[in-house]
C-alpha positions in Angstrom: 138.0 39.7 210.3 140.8 37.7 210.2 144.2 38.3 208.0 146.3 35.3 206.4 149.9 35.9 205.6 151.8 33.4 203.7 156.0 34.6 203.6 157.2 32.1 201.3 160.7 32.2 199.5 159.0 34.4 196.2 156.3 35.8 197.4 154.2 36.7 200.3 150.5 36.6 200.0 147.9 38.3 202.6 144.1 37.8 202.3 141.8 39.7 204.7 138.6 37.5 205.4 134.8 38.0 207.0 132.5 35.3 207.7 131.0 36.1 204.3 134.0 35.5 202.4 137.2 37.0 201.0 137.4 41.0 201.4 140.8 41.3 199.8 144.1 39.6 198.4 147.3 40.8 197.8 150.6 39.3 197.0 154.0 41.1 197.2 157.4 40.0 196.5 159.1 38.5 199.8 162.7 40.2 200.3 164.3 38.0 203.1 166.7 40.4 203.7 164.4 43.1 204.5 161.0 41.0 205.7 159.8 44.3 208.0 159.2 46.1 204.4 158.2 43.0 203.1 155.2 42.2 205.4 154.3 46.2 206.1 153.8 46.3 202.1 151.2 43.0 203.1 149.7 44.8 205.6 149.6 48.4 203.9 147.9 47.5 200.8 145.6 44.9 202.7 144.4 47.5 205.4 143.8 50.4 202.8 140.3 52.1 203.9 140.1 48.9 206.5 140.0 50.2 210.2 142.3 47.9 212.3 140.1 47.7 215.0 138.2 45.2 213.0 140.7 42.6 212.9 140.5 40.1 215.5 142.9 37.5 214.3 145.8 37.3 212.5 148.1 34.0 211.6 151.3 33.9 209.6 152.9 30.7 207.8 156.3 30.7 206.5 159.1 29.1 204.6 161.9 31.2 206.0 163.4 28.4 208.3 162.8 25.8 206.0 164.6 27.5 203.5 167.4 27.7 206.2 167.9 24.2 206.9 167.8 23.1 203.5 170.4 25.6 202.1 172.4 25.1 205.3 172.4 28.4 206.2 171.8 28.4 209.7 174.3 30.0 212.6 176.8 27.8 214.3 176.0 26.7 217.8 176.7 24.8 220.7 175.7 21.8 222.2 176.3 19.9 225.4 175.0 16.4 226.3 174.9 14.0 229.0 174.3 10.6 228.4 175.7 8.3 231.0 176.5 4.7 230.5 174.9 3.1 227.3 174.7 4.9 224.2 177.5 6.5 222.5 176.2 10.3 222.0 179.0 11.3 220.1 177.1 9.5 217.4 175.1 12.3 217.0 177.5 15.1 216.8 175.8 18.3 215.2 178.9 19.9 214.5 182.0 21.8 215.4 180.8 23.0 219.2 179.4 19.4 220.5 180.7 18.6 223.8 179.8 15.0 225.7 179.9 16.1 229.7 179.8 14.1 232.8 176.4 13.0 234.7 173.6 11.3 234.3 170.1 10.3 235.2 168.3 6.6 235.0 165.0 5.7 233.3 163.2 6.3 236.3 165.0 10.1 236.8 167.1 9.1 239.5 170.9 10.6 239.1 173.4 8.3 238.7 176.3 10.4 238.4 176.4 14.4 239.3 177.2 17.7 236.7 181.2 18.5 236.8 180.1 22.1 236.8 183.9 23.1 236.6 184.0 21.2 233.3 180.8 23.2 231.9 182.3 26.2 232.9 185.7 25.4 230.8 183.3 24.3 227.8 181.1 27.8 228.4 184.5 29.6 228.2 185.7 27.8 225.0 182.5 28.6 223.0 182.2 32.2 223.8 185.5 32.6 223.0 184.5 30.9 219.5 181.8 33.5 219.0 179.0 31.0 219.8 175.7 32.6 221.2 173.1 30.1 221.1 173.5 27.0 222.8 171.1 23.6 223.2 171.5 21.2 226.4 170.2 17.7 226.3 170.4 15.1 229.2 169.5 11.5 227.8 166.6 10.9 230.4 165.5 14.7 230.6 161.9 13.9 230.4 161.9 11.6 233.3 163.8 14.4 235.6 165.5 17.5 233.8 167.4 18.7 236.9 170.9 18.3 235.1 169.7 20.9 232.1 168.4 23.2 234.4 171.8 23.1 236.7 173.7 23.5 233.2 171.7 26.3 231.8 172.3 27.8 235.3 176.0 27.7 234.4 175.8 29.0 230.7 173.1 31.8 231.6 176.0 34.2 232.0 177.8 33.3 228.8 175.2 32.9 226.2 172.0 35.0 225.0 169.4 32.1 224.9 170.0 28.2 226.2 167.8 25.7 224.5 166.7 22.2 226.5 165.8 18.9 225.7 163.2 18.3 228.0 161.2 20.9 226.6 160.9 20.0 222.9 159.2 16.8 223.2 157.4 14.5 226.0 159.1 11.5 223.5 161.7 9.4 224.5 164.1 9.4 221.8 167.6 10.9 222.5 169.1 11.0 218.9 166.0 12.7 217.8 165.9 15.0 221.0 169.5 16.1 220.4 168.3 17.2 216.6 165.1 18.8 217.8 167.1 20.9 220.7 169.9 22.1 218.1 167.3 22.7 215.5 165.4 25.1 217.6 169.1 26.8 218.8 170.0 26.7 215.1 167.0 28.9 213.5 166.7 31.1 216.4 168.5 34.3 215.3 166.5 33.7 212.0 163.1 33.2 213.5 163.8 36.4 216.1 164.6 38.5 213.2 161.2 37.2 211.8 159.5 37.9 214.5 160.5 41.4 215.3 159.8 42.0 211.7 156.0 41.0 212.1 155.9 43.1 215.4 156.9 46.1 214.1 155.1 45.9 210.8 151.9 45.6 213.4 152.8 48.3 215.0 153.5 50.5 212.0 149.3 49.8 211.0 148.2 49.9 214.4 147.6 46.2 214.8 147.4 45.7 218.5 145.4 42.0 218.1 147.7 38.4 219.3 149.3 37.0 216.2 149.6 33.1 215.4 152.0 31.3 213.4 151.2 28.2 211.7 153.6 25.1 212.8 154.4 22.1 211.2 151.8 20.2 212.3 148.7 21.8 210.6 147.7 23.9 213.7 149.0 27.7 215.5 150.3 28.8 218.0 150.9 32.2 219.6 154.3 34.3 217.9 155.3 34.6 221.2 155.1 31.1 222.3 157.3 30.4 218.9 160.2 32.6 220.4 160.7 29.5 222.5 160.2 26.4 220.3 161.2 28.2 216.7 161.8 25.0 215.4 158.1 24.3 215.3 158.1 27.0 212.3 159.7 24.3 210.0 157.6 23.1 207.3 154.8 25.6 208.0 154.4 27.2 204.5 153.7 23.5 203.3 151.7 22.7 206.1 149.6 25.8 204.7 149.1 24.6 201.6 147.5 21.0 203.2 145.1 23.3 205.3 144.2 25.2 201.9 143.4 22.2 200.2 141.6 20.2 202.8 138.2 21.6 202.1 138.1 20.6 198.9 139.0 17.0 199.1 136.6 14.5 198.6 135.6 12.0 201.4 136.6 8.6 201.2 138.9 9.4 198.4 142.6 9.5 198.2 144.2 13.3 197.4 147.4 14.4 196.2 148.1 17.7 197.2 150.4 20.3 195.0 151.5 23.5 195.6 153.2 24.8 192.6 155.4 28.0 194.0 158.5 30.0 192.3 161.3 28.0 193.7 160.0 24.9 194.8 156.8 22.3 194.3 155.3 20.9 197.8 153.7 17.6 197.6 151.5 16.3 200.4 148.6 13.6 200.1 145.2 13.1 202.5 143.6 10.2 203.2 139.7 10.5 203.3 140.4 14.7 204.1 143.1 13.9 206.1 146.7 14.5 206.4 149.2 12.1 206.6 151.3 12.7 209.8 155.1 12.3 210.6 154.6 9.6 213.5 157.9 10.2 215.1 158.6 13.8 213.7 160.2 16.2 210.8 163.1 14.7 209.0 165.1 16.7 206.3 168.3 15.8 205.1 170.2 14.4 208.6 167.8 16.4 210.8 165.4 13.6 212.2 163.5 15.3 214.9 160.7 15.3 217.5 158.6 18.1 216.0 155.4 16.8 215.2 154.5 17.9 211.4 152.0 16.7 208.3 154.1 14.6 206.1 155.0 16.7 203.1 158.1 16.9 200.6 159.3 19.2 198.0 161.1 19.1 194.5 163.1 21.8 193.5 161.1 23.2 190.8 159.1 26.0 190.4 157.7 28.5 187.7 160.9 30.9 188.7 163.3 27.8 187.7 165.9 28.5 185.4 165.8 26.9 182.0 168.7 25.6 180.1 170.0 22.8 177.9 173.0 20.8 178.9 174.2 18.0 176.6 171.6 18.8 174.0 168.8 18.0 177.3 166.6 20.1 178.4 167.2 21.1 182.1 164.6 22.7 184.7 165.9 23.7 188.5 166.8 23.4 191.1 167.9 26.9 190.9 166.3 30.3 190.8 168.2 33.1 189.7 165.0 35.8 190.6 161.9 36.1 188.4 160.7 35.0 184.9 162.4 37.2 182.3 158.9 38.4 181.7 159.0 40.4 185.3 162.4 41.2 184.5 164.4 38.1 185.4 167.9 37.5 183.8 167.1 33.9 182.7 164.1 31.6 180.8 161.6 29.8 183.2 159.0 28.1 182.9 156.7 30.9 183.7 157.9 32.6 180.3 157.1 29.3 178.5 153.3 30.0 179.9 153.6 33.6 178.4 154.6 31.8 175.2 152.0 29.7 175.1 149.3 32.6 175.5 148.6 31.3 178.8 149.9 34.0 181.3 149.4 37.7 179.6 150.1 40.3 182.7 154.1 40.7 181.9 156.8 41.5 179.2 155.5 39.4 176.5 158.1 40.1 174.7 160.9 39.3 177.2 159.4 36.2 177.7 159.5 35.0 173.9 163.3 36.4 174.1 164.0 33.7 176.9 162.7 30.9 175.3 163.5 31.7 171.7 167.1 31.1 172.9 166.3 27.6 174.4 164.3 26.4 171.1 167.3 27.8 168.8 169.5 25.3 171.1 166.8 22.3 170.5 166.4 23.4 166.8 162.2 23.7 167.7 160.2 26.6 167.3 159.3 28.7 170.6 155.9 27.2 171.0 157.1 23.5 170.5 160.0 24.6 172.9 157.4 25.9 175.6 155.5 23.2 175.3 158.2 20.7 176.3 158.9 23.0 179.1 155.3 22.6 180.4 155.4 19.1 179.9 158.8 18.6 181.7 157.9 20.1 184.6 155.1 18.4 185.1 156.8 15.0 184.5 159.5 16.0 186.9 156.3 17.0 189.6 154.6 13.8 189.1 157.9 11.5 189.1 158.5 12.6 192.7 155.1 12.5 193.8 154.8 8.7 192.4 157.9 8.0 194.3 156.6 9.4 197.2 153.6 7.1 196.9 155.7 3.7 196.5 157.7 4.9 199.4 154.7 5.9 201.6 153.3 2.4 200.7 156.1 0.3 201.7 155.5 1.1 205.5 152.9 2.0 208.0 150.6 5.2 206.9 149.4 7.3 209.7 146.8 10.3 209.2 146.0 13.0 212.1 143.0 10.7 212.7 144.2 7.3 213.2 146.9 4.8 212.2 145.6 2.5 209.0 147.4 -0.5 209.4 148.2 -2.3 205.8 146.2 0.8 204.1 147.7 1.3 200.4 147.5 4.6 199.2 145.8 5.0 195.8 145.1 8.9 195.1 142.1 9.4 192.4 142.1 13.2 192.5 145.0 16.0 192.1 144.7 19.5 194.0 146.5 21.9 192.6 147.3 25.3 194.3 149.9 28.3 193.8 149.7 30.8 191.0 150.3 29.0 188.0 147.4 26.2 189.2 145.0 26.7 186.8 147.3 26.0 183.9 149.1 23.0 185.8 145.8 21.4 187.0 144.3 21.6 183.3 147.8 20.1 181.5 148.2 17.3 184.5 144.5 15.9 183.7 144.9 16.2 180.0 148.5 14.0 180.4 147.8 11.4 183.1 144.0 11.5 183.0 143.4 12.2 186.5 140.9 14.5 188.1 142.9 17.5 188.9 141.6 20.9 189.7 143.0 24.3 191.0 141.3 24.6 193.9 139.2 28.0 194.7 141.3 31.3 195.2 144.4 28.8 194.4 147.3 31.8 194.7 146.5 32.6 198.1 145.2 29.3 199.2 148.1 29.0 201.4 147.1 32.3 203.4 144.1 31.4 203.5 144.4 27.7 205.1 146.8 29.3 207.6 144.0 31.9 208.5 141.5 29.4 208.9 143.7 26.6 211.0 143.0 25.8 214.8 145.4 26.1 217.4 147.3 22.7 218.2 149.4 21.2 221.0 150.3 17.9 223.1 151.0 17.1 226.3 153.1 13.9 227.5 152.1 12.8 231.3 154.2 10.5 233.7 152.4 9.3 237.1 155.2 6.9 239.3 153.0 5.8 242.7 155.9 4.3 244.1 157.9 8.0 243.8 154.5 9.6 244.5 154.6 12.0 241.3 153.2 13.0 238.3 155.2 15.1 235.9 154.9 16.5 232.3 158.4 18.2 232.8 157.8 19.6 229.3 155.4 21.8 230.5 157.5 22.5 233.4 154.5 20.9 235.9 155.1 18.7 238.8 152.6 17.3 241.8 152.5 14.7 244.3 150.2 12.2 244.2 149.1 9.2 246.6 149.5 5.3 245.9 145.6 5.5 245.1 146.7 7.8 241.5 144.1 5.9 238.8 144.2 6.0 235.0 141.3 8.7 235.3 143.3 10.8 237.4 145.9 10.8 234.8 143.3 11.4 231.7 141.9 14.2 233.9 145.2 16.0 234.7 146.7 15.6 231.2 143.4 17.0 230.0 143.6 20.1 232.3 147.3 20.8 231.4 146.1 20.9 227.4 143.4 22.7 228.0 145.9 25.4 229.5 148.5 24.8 227.3 146.3 25.4 224.4 144.9 28.6 225.4 148.4 29.9 226.3 149.1 29.2 223.1 146.3 31.3 221.7 143.6 29.2 221.2 140.1 30.4 221.5 138.4 28.6 224.7 135.2 28.5 223.4 136.8 26.8 220.2 139.4 24.2 221.5 138.8 21.4 219.0 139.2 17.8 219.2 141.2 15.7 222.1 142.3 12.8 221.7 144.5 10.5 223.6 147.5 8.9 221.3 149.1 7.4 223.7 148.5 5.0 226.9 150.8 2.9 228.7 150.5 1.5 232.5 153.5 -0.6 234.2 153.2 -2.6 237.8 156.3 -2.1 239.7 157.4 -5.4 241.8 160.5 -5.9 243.6 161.4 -9.3 245.3 157.6 -10.5 244.1 155.7 -7.6 245.7 153.9 -4.8 244.3 155.4 -1.2 245.0 153.4 1.1 242.8 152.4 1.6 239.1 153.6 3.6 236.6 151.2 5.7 234.2 152.1 7.4 230.8 150.1 9.0 228.5 150.0 11.5 225.4 147.2 13.7 224.6 146.6 16.0 221.7 144.4 18.7 220.0 143.8 17.8 216.5 144.5 20.1 213.4 141.6 21.5 212.0 139.6 24.9 211.0 138.3 27.7 213.4 134.6 28.1 213.2 132.2 30.8 211.8 134.0 31.1 208.4 132.5 28.2 206.7 131.3 30.0 203.8 134.7 30.8 202.5 135.5 27.0 202.1 132.0 26.7 199.8 
């Protein structure tokens, strides 16, 4: 049996699955100030009368790091940037403790100017005095030669709890995004560490010794231990779970909208021929443009627990959430209370919900039922307006899916899949209002947790070979080996494949179910000096595509 858990901002959903189907599902309120007891409560209810030894796999998705970015609720961190001549790194300043230092590596990986060790020591003392605990270090061409980053980390280690290096985050050459990604990893580390410890303690309490996987932004998994080195990978983990939970119910050769309506936000995504759209460069949220590979999603600050109010005679919904619906003891009326008044939901305090909606109805001069209907329709209108804006934006640029690049493709959805607790009610109303086929996915209230549970491990490697210098490197993986002048394209692909398989297994992949391998980038350059060939440069990027593990097909029927 396997477990899937989705730790959302409002609720934590958990499912227990076997090859025969869903054995149990639970939903508990998320207390972000006490994650240990939130997760423990989920495990306790899920494993009642279940022998923990029967659990073979646990996968968790979370919105905690995503919410921290959106709410700008991240601890200040230090950044040390080494660029050399050319681009001015001060243009990519991430905050108060941002230092540009001496030293540079060129595009071939050769040192042009050394690190000034005394300068690094002085900066370290300043940041330590300011209370900084985590630091990121980025050298412009670190993927060609990370020696400067490694040296700077050696100096910093005695001052700080953890130092994040730019060459670890991605094999891609994009200096501004590498700075943002390294900063992001450092900034969310403390929050992710608390989450990690809460999960480990909860598992120990229940006697669960099985390895834990966490869902990444690209819809694949990595081990929880590995995520401690790359906590930024968990950004958009929650929305990725929504997409993975919807894929089995999409239609082939058709474009599909995915709406996950939660308590605080609605996540929006698209499928093309059952394949999720991909952010080709990396996650972008606000000013953070990263190198973190992700499925393409966006969110709207509206959900079942968004507050409803009147402002200048206009009905306003969200984006604030002050607690649960009044039907569940909350302080202000919400769309969920409107569903109670409309008779669509019954398992709560009907009288309290009526009081909240009646207050709004009095201001609008309408009956309670008319007001509830207006709230419901406006919710849908806000969500679909955002959805159509996304479609227009997507159709103004090239479309990438996890499988391929679609040149000139225009997204034209013919179906909407809805997830989340209120999915059945929203699906029916959307189809009625917009005349587009809309269905609530099976087990829609816990579909995120199911999507997480069944997701396969993903990862990627970038490999560079220089036959003139006689070396092949994947600095992101800590790999470097000598090569001969005869090193070929086939040798490069074979080496990359070996590294990818090793990385996948280290990330927690089943060696017998590694998944589909894809070469996403290949480049070859001849090195010529004085009209004479000196060697070749080969570069490749290889990845494992997102997908579902085997043996649980019955759940998705």
